[in-house]
Phi, psi and omega in degrees: 000324180295324179295322179293316179299320179294321179296318179296314180298317179296318180294318179298316179296312181296321180295324181282336181270323186225066183296337181289343181281344181289155178265126181268127181238132180263090176198161177284156177303316181300319179294319180294314180298319178298316180296316179296324178295314183290317186275325187234002183057035178270146178223156178300135180239330182208155181213146177205180180229137179278171179291346177265359179095001177287143177268127180250128179233144173249125176244143178209159173286156181303323181278353178078005183286333175232149178206158181220140172249123185244128177243125180245127180250000000 
């Protein structure tokens, strides 16, 4: 759990400093989460909010072998 919290904190910091480095995907959050569940068996594990109001989510497979950080603005 501590690793997830650290990943979220790092992502929030990176997102606020370098937003141009993020990959922009045109799909709804629901579609992305569904796709990650079907393809990688990932599910939401942690959620937070950046200082700009963006929602940051960490999704991962139960075994931890795959993970995704999703930012919704």
